[in-house]
Structures are given as C-alpha cells and as structure tokens.
C-alpha positions as CSV (number, residue, x, y, z in Angstrom):
1,M,128.4,-6.1,-33.8
2,A,128.3,-8.6,-30.8
3,R,129.9,-7.4,-27.7
4,R,133.0,-9.3,-26.6
5,R,134.3,-10.1,-23.1
6,P,137.7,-11.4,-22.1
7,T,138.5,-15.1,-22.1
8,P,136.8,-16.7,-19.0
9,D,139.4,-17.1,-16.2
10,T,138.5,-20.5,-15.0
11,G,141.4,-20.7,-12.4
12,T,142.2,-24.3,-11.9
13,L,139.7,-26.2,-14.2
14,L,138.4,-29.7,-13.6
15,G,136.4,-31.6,-16.2
16,V,134.5,-34.7,-15.1
17,W,133.0,-36.8,-18.0
18,A,131.7,-40.2,-18.8
19,H,133.6,-41.4,-21.8
20,P,136.7,-40.5,-23.8
21,D,136.0,-37.7,-26.3
22,D,133.3,-36.1,-24.3
23,E,135.7,-33.5,-23.0
24,A,137.0,-32.9,-26.6
25,F,133.6,-32.2,-27.9
26,L,132.4,-30.0,-25.1
27,T,135.5,-28.3,-23.8
28,A,138.5,-28.6,-26.0
29,G,138.6,-24.8,-26.6
30,L,137.9,-24.0,-23.0
31,M,140.8,-26.3,-21.9
32,A,143.2,-25.1,-24.4
33,T,142.5,-21.5,-23.5
34,A,143.0,-22.2,-19.8
35,R,146.3,-24.0,-20.5
36,A,147.4,-21.1,-22.7
37,A,146.7,-18.8,-19.8
38,G,148.9,-20.9,-17.5
39,R,146.1,-22.5,-15.7
40,R,146.0,-26.0,-14.4
41,V,143.5,-28.3,-16.2
42,F,142.7,-31.8,-14.8
43,V,140.3,-34.2,-16.5
44,A,138.6,-37.2,-14.9
45,T,136.8,-39.8,-17.0
46,A,134.3,-42.4,-15.5
47,T,134.8,-45.2,-18.2
48,R,137.2,-46.1,-20.9
49,G,134.4,-46.2,-23.5
50,E,134.7,-49.9,-24.2
51,A,131.0,-50.1,-25.2
52,G,131.5,-47.7,-28.1
53,P,130.8,-48.5,-31.7
54,A,132.8,-51.5,-33.1
55,V,136.1,-50.8,-34.8
56,P,137.5,-53.2,-37.5
57,G,140.3,-55.3,-36.1
58,V,139.5,-54.3,-32.5
59,L,137.9,-57.4,-30.8
60,G,136.2,-57.2,-27.4
61,P,135.7,-54.5,-24.8
62,E,139.1,-54.8,-23.3
63,A,140.9,-54.0,-26.7
64,M,138.4,-51.2,-27.3
65,A,139.1,-49.7,-23.8
66,A,142.9,-49.9,-24.5
67,L,142.5,-48.1,-27.8
68,R,140.3,-45.4,-26.4
69,A,142.6,-44.8,-23.5
70,R,145.5,-44.3,-26.0
71,E,143.3,-41.9,-28.0
72,Q,142.3,-40.0,-24.9
73,E,146.0,-39.5,-24.0
74,R,146.9,-38.2,-27.5
75,S,143.9,-35.8,-27.5
76,L,144.7,-34.3,-24.1
77,T,148.4,-34.1,-25.0
78,L,147.6,-31.9,-27.9
79,L,145.5,-29.6,-25.7
80,G,148.4,-29.2,-23.2
81,V,146.6,-31.2,-20.5
82,R,148.8,-33.5,-18.6
83,E,146.7,-34.5,-15.7
84,H,144.0,-37.2,-16.1
85,L,142.2,-39.8,-14.0
86,W,140.2,-42.8,-14.8
87,L,137.4,-43.4,-12.4
88,G,137.4,-47.1,-13.2
89,H,133.7,-47.8,-14.1
90,R,132.2,-49.8,-16.9
91,D,130.9,-48.0,-19.9
92,G,127.1,-48.1,-20.1
93,E,126.8,-49.2,-16.5
94,L,127.1,-45.9,-14.6
95,P,123.4,-45.8,-13.4
96,G,124.0,-49.1,-11.6
97,V,127.2,-47.9,-9.8
98,R,126.7,-47.8,-6.0
99,R,125.9,-44.0,-5.6
100,E,127.8,-43.5,-2.4
101,E,130.9,-45.1,-3.8
102,A,130.8,-42.8,-6.7
103,L,130.1,-39.7,-4.6
104,D,133.0,-40.6,-2.4
105,Q,135.3,-40.6,-5.5
106,V,134.2,-37.3,-6.8
107,V,134.4,-35.7,-3.3
108,A,137.9,-37.0,-3.1
109,L,138.7,-35.6,-6.5
110,F,137.5,-32.2,-5.5
111,E,139.6,-32.3,-2.4
112,S,142.7,-33.4,-4.2
113,V,142.5,-31.1,-7.2
114,R,140.9,-28.1,-5.4
115,P,139.4,-26.7,-8.6
116,D,138.1,-23.2,-9.0
117,T,135.9,-24.2,-11.9
118,V,134.3,-27.6,-12.4
119,V,132.7,-28.5,-15.8
120,T,130.5,-31.4,-16.6
121,F,127.2,-32.4,-18.3
122,G,123.9,-30.8,-17.3
123,P,121.3,-32.9,-15.7
124,E,119.9,-33.8,-19.1
125,G,123.2,-35.3,-20.1
126,M,123.6,-33.1,-23.3
127,T,122.6,-36.1,-25.6
128,G,120.3,-37.8,-23.0
129,H,122.9,-40.7,-22.5
130,A,122.3,-42.4,-19.2
131,D,125.9,-42.4,-18.4
132,H,126.0,-38.6,-19.0
133,R,123.1,-37.9,-16.7
134,T,124.6,-40.0,-14.0
135,V,127.9,-38.3,-14.0
136,S,126.1,-34.9,-13.9
137,S,124.2,-36.0,-10.9
138,W,127.4,-37.4,-9.1
139,V,129.2,-34.2,-9.7
140,T,126.2,-31.9,-8.7
141,E,125.8,-33.8,-5.4
142,A,129.5,-33.8,-4.6
143,W,129.6,-30.1,-5.2
144,R,126.8,-29.6,-2.8
145,R,128.3,-31.9,-0.2
146,T,131.7,-30.0,-0.4
147,G,129.9,-26.6,0.2
148,R,129.7,-25.2,-3.4
149,R,133.2,-23.9,-2.9
150,M,134.0,-23.7,-6.7
151,R,132.1,-22.7,-9.7
152,L,130.0,-25.5,-11.4
153,W,129.4,-25.1,-15.0
154,Y,127.1,-27.3,-17.2
155,A,127.9,-27.7,-20.9
156,T,124.9,-26.4,-22.8
157,Q,123.9,-25.2,-26.2
158,T,122.1,-22.1,-27.6
159,P,118.9,-21.8,-29.6
160,Q,121.2,-20.7,-32.4
161,F,123.1,-24.0,-32.3
162,H,119.9,-25.9,-32.4
163,R,118.6,-24.0,-35.4
164,R,121.7,-24.1,-37.5
165,W,122.5,-27.8,-36.9
166,A,119.2,-29.4,-36.5
167,G,119.4,-31.3,-39.7
168,I,122.8,-32.7,-39.0
169,N,121.9,-33.6,-35.4
170,E,118.8,-35.5,-36.6
171,Q,120.7,-37.2,-39.4
172,L,123.3,-38.5,-37.0
173,G,121.1,-39.3,-34.2
174,V,122.8,-37.1,-31.7
175,W,119.9,-37.0,-29.3
176,Y,118.8,-40.1,-27.6
177,P,115.1,-41.1,-27.9
178,D,113.0,-39.1,-25.5
179,A,116.0,-36.8,-24.8
180,T,115.6,-33.2,-24.0
181,P,118.7,-31.4,-25.4
182,P,119.9,-28.6,-23.3
183,V,119.2,-25.1,-24.6
184,T,120.2,-21.8,-22.9
185,A,119.6,-18.3,-24.2
186,R,122.8,-16.6,-24.8
187,P,122.4,-13.8,-22.2
188,E,122.0,-16.7,-19.5
189,L,125.4,-18.3,-20.3
190,A,128.1,-18.2,-17.7
191,A,130.8,-18.6,-20.3
192,S,131.4,-19.3,-24.1
193,V,134.4,-20.0,-26.1
194,R,134.3,-19.6,-29.9
195,C,136.7,-21.9,-31.6
196,D,138.0,-20.2,-34.8
197,G,141.4,-19.8,-36.5
198,P,144.1,-21.8,-34.7
199,L,141.9,-22.8,-31.9
200,A,139.4,-24.3,-34.4
201,E,142.4,-26.3,-35.9
202,L,143.5,-27.4,-32.4
203,K,140.0,-28.6,-31.5
204,L,139.7,-30.5,-34.7
205,A,143.1,-32.2,-34.0
206,A,141.9,-33.1,-30.5
207,L,138.7,-34.6,-31.8
208,R,140.5,-36.5,-34.7
209,A,142.8,-38.0,-32.0
210,H,139.7,-40.1,-31.1
211,A,139.8,-41.7,-34.4
212,S,137.8,-44.7,-33.5
213,Q,134.8,-42.5,-32.8
214,I,135.5,-39.5,-35.2
215,D,136.6,-41.0,-38.5
216,G,133.0,-42.0,-39.3
217,L,131.9,-38.5,-38.7
218,V,134.6,-37.1,-40.9
219,A,133.4,-39.5,-43.7
220,A,129.8,-38.3,-43.1
221,L,130.5,-34.6,-42.7
222,G,133.9,-33.7,-44.0
223,E,136.4,-31.9,-41.9
224,E,135.0,-28.4,-42.6
225,R,131.5,-29.1,-41.2
226,L,132.9,-31.1,-38.4
227,R,135.2,-28.1,-37.4
228,R,132.2,-25.8,-37.4
229,W,129.6,-28.1,-35.8
230,W,130.8,-27.9,-32.2
231,S,133.0,-24.8,-32.6
232,V,131.1,-22.8,-30.0
233,E,131.3,-24.1,-26.5
234,S,128.6,-22.9,-24.0
235,F,128.3,-23.2,-20.3
236,V,125.6,-22.4,-17.8
237,A,126.1,-22.1,-14.1
238,A,124.6,-24.7,-11.9
239,P,122.0,-23.3,-9.5
240,S,123.4,-22.5,-6.0
241,D,120.0,-22.4,-4.2
242,G,119.4,-26.0,-4.0
243,L,116.7,-26.2,-6.7
244,A,116.6,-29.7,-8.1
245,T,118.8,-29.5,-11.4
246,D,116.4,-31.8,-13.4
247,V,113.5,-29.4,-12.6
248,L,115.7,-26.4,-13.4
249,A,116.8,-28.0,-16.7
250,A,113.2,-28.6,-17.8
251,V,112.2,-25.1,-16.9
252,R,115.2,-23.6,-18.7
253,T,114.6,-25.7,-21.8
254,R,110.9,-24.7,-22.1
255,G,111.7,-21.0,-21.6
256,A,114.9,-20.9,-23.9
257,M,113.5,-22.8,-26.8
258,D,111.3,-19.7,-27.5
259,V,114.4,-17.4,-27.5
260,L,115.4,-17.6,-31.2
261,G,117.1,-14.3,-31.7
262,D,119.4,-12.2,-29.7
263,D,122.9,-12.3,-31.1
264,S,124.3,-10.2,-28.4
265,L,126.4,-12.8,-26.7
266,Q,129.6,-11.5,-25.3
267,K,131.7,-13.8,-27.4
268,V,135.1,-15.1,-26.3
269,E,137.8,-14.8,-29.0
270,V,141.3,-16.3,-28.5
C-alpha cells in the first residue's frame, strides 16, 4: 500500500496562470484543500481567454472575454476562492508583452499578496502553449528577483499519468506540436493532491463552471472520465540554485520518462 502524508500546508497560496480554467484543471483540489484548512488563496490570470474556441451565440473576442470572466468567477466561488486579479493582457499575445512591464506586475503581486507558496506552469507550459510558457518565465524571474522568499511549485505530471491517459491526450490534441510535456517521477514531487470522493465532485463542478471550454470535453469523454482524467494534481519545486529552468525541465523529462513504475508516492487524501 502507498504511504500517505498529510495534506500539504501551502500557507497563503498564490496561483498565476495564463487563461481562465488553467487553475481549475491544475489546482482545483489544491485550492479547495487550502481553503478548507483556512488558508488564503489568491489567483491571478494573465488574460480573459478571448481567443478560446468559438462558442455559438458568442460573437467576437470581447463577448468571449466577458463570458469566460463570468465562468471564472463561478468556478473560483465554488472552490471558496474570493481573491482574483486579471493582469489585463491579450489572449495569445503574451510572448509579445514587454517583459519588464510583466515582471513589474508579478513582483508587485508577490509584494501585495505575500504568498508562502506560488503555483504556476513549469517552463514547458504543461501543454506547450506559448502563453503558458511565458507566464512561467515571468513568475520564475519575479521569484528570483524577490529573493526566492516563498516556495515556487510548477504543475507537472507523473509517468503514471502519461501511461494511463496517453490515448485520450493524443485524441484530444492536448500537447501542442513539438511540445515536451512535463513528467516528474513520483519520489521527486514536492506535493500531490488526489481528488476523489467529495473533492473529485467539487473539482468536476469547478471545471464544469467553465462551460464554454468544458462542455465539448464532457460530450467527448463523459463526466466519469473527465472526473478521473486530471484527478491527481502534481507539483515539483522550482530549482533554487539558479539553474535555467528550461534546461532543468529537459533534463528532468529525459530522466523521468524512463521511470515507469514506483507507486510509492506519499498520496494526499482529503
């Protein structure tokens, strides 16, 4: 039987993401667990997702942005998250944002929220999306500039996830062309949250609040497979020694892809 460890105590938790629904897929369980423990949770989103897939009856990027903002509010409310900030950038255009302007935003966010733990994408951007990779680079550089005073966790996945869900990930085109999806061996994780029971239902509700993005997945997969697909949230600590994170990600990926067994993860149960 797998060893278990207590729910990770994140302290004040700050998530910084590119689009509405990123935080629900990657951290709904972590956020709900933190809120249940009385911890402050703050989410910052770089864009309103106006370049997302077209929705019938929603015409133009401004209408899409408004719709996705409402969905974001409903999703976070379900998780008990009351603090959210839009960074005000355009969906799909983050690589072109003036870097120093973005870094000033994130540094100011750190100084205002004073998080104990920050979560975001790894340098590969999880799916390889350029906006995701850009947000990761902003957060990582801001973390360095502010003296690495808080924990920085990157959302990742395990070899077990990639084995189990490879067919669906390929079917749905989850990984962008030429993407290198993150993979971290279980013993190397900083934290993991397994969403089952009531927590799984809560995460599913938080995802379904993003109806413009999720209804098509429900139609393709059904609720039960959607519930199980991203039910384990995994996080790896950012390096604190100054090693370039893109280099580290490549090394970690090449090494961990060969780790196919080892079910000894100290699972988090809530």
